[in-house]
Structures are given as C-alpha cells and as structure tokens.
N, C-alpha and C positions, 0 to 999 in steps of 0.2 A: 268207595267214597272216602274212607279214612286214608287209604293209600294215596289218593289224589291230593288230599289236604296236606299230608306230610310233604309230598313232593313240592307243592306250591310254597309251603313255609321254607323249605330248604332253598328254593330258588330265590325267594324274597331275601333271605339272609345273605345269600351270595351277592345279590345286587347291592344291598346295603354295604357289604364289605368292600365291593369294588368301588362304590361311590365314595366311601371314606378314604380309601387309598388314593383315589384320583385327586381328592381335595388336598391331601397332605403332600402330594407330589406336584402340585400345581406350579410352583415356582421352578422346580427342576425341569418340568415339561416346557414351560415358557422360555427358559434359558436355552433349551435344546432347539426350540423352534425359532429362536431369534427375537421373541417378544421381550418387552421390558419386564424385568423381574420385580422391580419396586420403584417407588417414586420418592425422590428427595426434594424438599423445598429448601432453598437457600436465600435468606433475607440478608443482603449485604448493605452496609452503611452508605456507601457511595461508589459510583463508577467514575467519579471525577478525580480520582487519585490513582496513580499508576500501581501503587501497592495493592489496592483492592481489585483493580482490573486483573492483575496477575493471579490473585487469589481466586477470583471468580472463574477465570479461564482454567485454572488447575482443577477446580471442582467439576467444571463442565467436561474436561478431558478425561478425568478419572472416572466419572460417571459413564461416559460413552464407552470407555474401555471395559467397564464392568457390566455393560448392557443394562444400565440403570437410567431411568427417566429423571431429569432434573428440571425444576422450575426455579429460575433465578429472578428475584425482584430487587430493584434498586431504590433505596429510601431517599437518595439524594441529600443525605445528611439531615433529614427531617424526622424527628422522633414520631410525630403524629402520622406521617406517611408510612413509616415502618410499622407502626401498630396496625394500620389498615392492611398493609402488605401481608403481615403475618396472619391476620384474620382471614384474608383470602386464601392463603395456603392451607390453613386449618380447614376451611370449608371445602377445599378441593380434596381433602382427605389424603394428604401426603403421608407416607409411612414414617419418615423421620424428618425432623426440622433442624436445619443448621442456621444459627443466627449470629451475625456479626453486628452487635448493637451500635446504634448511633450514641445512645445514652444508656448507661448501665441501670439507672433507676427507672427510667421511663419504659424500658422494655420488659420490666418485671411482670406487669399485668398480662402481657402477651404470652410470656412463658407459662404463667398460671393457667391461661386459657388453653394452651396446648396440653398442659397436664390434665386438665378436666376432659379434654377430647381424647386422652390416652395416646397422644402422639409424643414420642421421645424427643427431647431437645438436646442439641449440642451447641455450645457457644464457642466462637472462634475469634481469637485475637483480643476481644474485649468480653468481659464477663457480664452476667446479670446479677443485680443485687438481691433479687428474690425469685422464688419459684424453684421447681425441682429440675435441675440440669443434670443429665446423665454424666456428661464429661465436658471439661473445658480444655480447649486446645490453644496454646499460646506460647510465646517466648516468655522467658523470665524477665519481665519488664523492669522489675526492681533492680535486678542485677545489671541490666542494660544501662539504667540511669547511673548506677555506681561506676560502671566502666567509662561512661562519658566524663564524669567528674574526675576520675583518676587520670584520664588521658590529659585533661587540661592541666592538672597539677604537674604531671610529667613534663609537659611542654613549656609551661609558663612559671612553674614554681608555686609554692604555697602563698596564700593570701592575694593571688592575682584577682583583679576586679572582673567580675563576670555578670552576664545577664542570662535569663532563661525565657524561651518562647514556649508556652504551654499549649497543649491540645484542647480539644472540646471539653469544657467543664462538664463533669458528670460521667465522662468516659473512664472506664477502669484503667485503660492504658495511660491516660493523663495522670491519674492519681499515682499509679505504680511507678512510672518513669520519674515523676517528680519526687516521689518518696526516695527512690534509689539515689537520685542525683543529690538530694539534700543530705542524705546520710553522710556523704563525703564532703560536699561543698560547704555545708554549714560549719564544718570543722577545719577545713583546709583551704577554702577559697573565700572571697569576699563577694557575696551576691548583692549587687546593687539594684537589680530590678528583675521582676518576673511578671509576665502578662500573657493572657491567652490570645492566640491567633488562630484557633479552631482547626489546626492541622492544614491550613490553607496557604498556598504560596503568596497570593496577592495580599492577604491579611498579614502574613509574615513580613513582607516588605514594609507595609505601613507601620506595623507595631515596632519593628526593629528600627525604622527611621526615627520614630518618636523616642524610643529608649536611648538611642545613641545621641540624639539631640539633648535629652535631659541628663544623660550620664556620659559625658565625653571621655571619661577615664576607662570605660569598658574595653577589655582586651580580648575577651572571648564570649561567644554566645553558644549556649546549648539549646538546640531546637529539638523538640520532642518528635519531630519527623523530618524527613528529607525535604518535603515540600516547603515547610516553613524555613528550613535551613537555606534553601535556594533563594527564598525571599530575603532572608537576612544578608546573604551575600550581595544581593542587589542594593540593599540599604547601605552596606559598608562601602561599596563602590561609589555610590552617590555622595557619601560623606568623605570620600578619599581617605578612608581609614583602613589600616591593616588589622583585620579582626580574625581571630581563630574561630572558625565556625564548625561545630560538630552536629551532625544530624542523627537520624535514627530511622531505620528500615532497610537501607541498601537497595533503593530503587535504581532503575537504569539511569535516570537523570542524575541521581545523587552520585552514583559510581563514576559517571562521566565527568561530573564536576570535580571529583577528587583527582582523577587522572589529568584533568586540565589545570590542576594546581589551585583551584578556587576553594572548594570545601576541604577542610583539613582531614576529616574522618567521618565515618558513620558507623553506628552500631547496626550491623546488617542482620535482618531477619530473613526468613525463608517462606514468603507467602505461598509459593508454589507447593512447598512441602506441607504447609498447613492445610491447604485445600485437599491435597492427596490423602493425608492422614484422616481428615474429616470424613471423606467418602468411605475409606476403608473401615473407619470406626462405625459409621452409619450402617454398613453392611453387617457388622458383628452384632450391633444392637438389634437389628431387624431379625437376626437369627436366634436371638435370645442369649447370646454370649455375654459374659461379664467383661467390662472394660474399666480401665483406671479412671478415677474421678478427675484426675488432672493429667494432661499429656503435654510435656514440654518439648518445644522445638528449639534447637540450638541457636545461639547468637554468636557473632564474631565481630571484632573491631576491624574495620577496613580503612587503611590509609594508603597514600601513594607510595608505591614501591620504588 
C-alpha cells in the first residue's frame, strides 16, 4: 500500500512539472504552430492624415511579420472617442497598448486605467501628460521647430515677417514644435501671427487666408505639419502672394509639393520607422526586457534638390 502511494505521489509531481513547463513554453509553442503570440492594441489619433495612415500601416505590417495580433482603433481626432477606444482595448485584454494621443491631457485617464489593468503603455509621436508610460517613441519635435525657424532665417534673413500655423491645442507635438520654433523665431524673426488649424489641410487654408489678409507683409509661414502647409500654399495662391512655406512630417503629398516647387521645405519624420520601433518595443516589454524611457527617431530637413 505504501509503495503504491509513493508511486502515485511521484506521478502527480511529474504531471505538475510537465504542466508548469507547458505553461512557460506556451508562447514558444504558439509561435511554432503559427498561432498569434500576443496582442497589441493601437489607438491612433486619426486615419484622415497620411502621416498616421503610414504609421498605422507600419504597425500592422511589423505585427504581421512578428506573428502578433494587432487591434487598431481610429479616434477620428476626437478625444472622447479615443477614451472609449482605449477602454474597449483594455477590456479586450491586449498585452501591450500603443497610444498616439489626440490630446495629451485628455488621454491621461486612459493611461491610468491601463496602468490599473496592468497593461503596459507605449506612447508614439505625442505624449501623455499623466499616467505611467513605459516608453515614448517620437521625433525631437523641439529640434524640428528650431530647424524650421533656422531655415527661414537662412532663406529670408533675420527679422523677416513670418506666421505660424499651430496644430491641435493640447497635443504635445503642437507644444514642442512651437517651443522649438519660437526659441529661434522670437530672437531672429518677426512673428506677426500664430493660430491653430488643428493639423488639418482645409483649416490650414482658411486660417492662412485670414492671416495673410490681416498681415499682408508676411513672407513665410511655418506650418506644424504638411497638411496645414498644403492648405497655406492654397491660401498664398489665392492671394497671389509668393510665400515661403515650411511644413513638418515629410508626407508623400508634402514631398511631392516640394518637388513641384510649391512647398519650400519640410522637417521630415519617419512614421513608418516609428510604427516598426513601437512593435519591436512592445515585444521586448511583453518579454519583461528593459527599454529606454524615451526613444528618438531621426528628423531631416528636405528641400528641392
């Protein structure tokens, strides 16, 4: 009887050991069998902007290549919708959450909710004002704003009269690009006007038309993204004015406008690289690896060659 009891205990221990091993190797087995190894949630600010379309596509492609399931939700530039989107992703129990905020302050409660659900958060392009974010992936927007102002000084000389089209109020990219631009512009240029056009081409056209009408001496416009810059070009054409327009992002439409001799230059980002890095970083976080608190993606000034 005792002998049978010992054998039974040994068999039980062996089964527990096998069960534990199988649990720890679950992801490796899933990868080998072609099953998805993890799920990433990506809350993007808008898919009505080519820059973020490229970013979302790169997240999707990088995830597919790594055999990762990805759920992409589009906030349509609505902070309230983005809050609901993130809530849905949290409830679906994604492994890692990547957020491209519409508004850096408004997204904070969503980040905190993810923290409480023990879901790691990555922010991309725009940061969150509060909550625990494992890493932030973005270009150096402050430096990019400085580059734009320095380009205007180089082309038009010091104290040239300029205007600025700002992005969505509350977005970190708006604050940072403006900060960088004014570091140089407030010393070396004459800023006659600045106004928000929400990173939108149509609003960029309308706001630039109003600025040029009220400030006929403006010789250059810095738009905090290419979409607004393209709108500003339309406004300059309507007013029959030769305006130096500088954008930010390096979108396909922006680069084409430069080659066509319309936009003077853009501070080019790499949204495809951002998305790729975000997925790679999400994988590291899911494996318990340490990552940098901030990951920078290079910028470059592009003008017609």
